[in-house]
N, C-alpha and C positions, 0 to 999 in steps of 0.2 A: 211841587208843593204838596204838602201833606193835607189830610182833611182839615178844613177850617171850621170856624164856629158855626158856619151856616151849612154844614154837611159837605158834600162834594161840589157844591156850587162855587164857581169862581166869584171872588169878592171884588166887585168893581170899585173904582175910586169913589163914585158917589155913594155906594152902600157903605164903604168904609168910613167916609166922612160922616154919614148919618149915625152910624153905630159909635164912632169916636165921640161925636158930640154928645150923644145920649149917655155914654160912659162918663164923660167929663162933667156933665151937668149933675149926675148922681154923686160924683166924687167931690165937686166943689161948690155945687149948689147955685150956679148962676144960670141966666137965660142962655140957651144954646145958640141963639142967633148972635150972641156977643163973641162966639168962638169962630173966628174965620179960619179956613184951612191953611193959610200961609202965615198966620200970626205965631210968633215965637211965644210959646205958652209960658216959659220961664221969664223971658224979658218983660212980658206984659204983666207979670205978677199973678197969673192964674194958678200956677203950680210951683211948688218948691221941689227940691231934688227928691225927696222921698215920694211925693205924688208923681213925679216924672217916672220913678221906678214902678209904681203901680200901673202907670199907663203903659210902660213897656211890657209888663206881664199881660195886660189886656191885648196889645198888639201881637204878642206870641200866641195868645189864646186864638185871636182871629186867624192867624197864620195856621194853626193846628200843630205846630212843632216849634222847637227852639230855634231862634235866630243865631247864626253863627256870630260869635263875639267880634270877629274881624269885620263884619258887615255893619256893626252898629256904631253910630256917632252921634254925639249931643246935637249936632246940627240937624241930622235927619229926624231924630226923636222929638225934638223941641217943637215941631209943627205937625199938624194933622197930615198935610199932603206929604212931608217928608217921611212920616212913619208909615204912610201907605206904601212907600218904595221898599220898606223892609219886609213887606209880605213876599216879595219875590227874591229876597237876598239869598 
């Protein structure tokens, strides 16, 4: 994995969830406690397809490099916990 948004420190799932919640709160303006790691962000109406692309950009920034297109799926990206798995894709 390349250098991530936290320098060369490995991003744990807990840290990723915390940073994702903060990003999503800034993007959509709701209480972060409402965003559970396994909730489908699109199905819950929290994000639309354009906001999901913004979230994907955030995930790539956390990873520190581009994510191979073959590794990306809507199912993974639509939940915080799924998006975490993209960090090691």
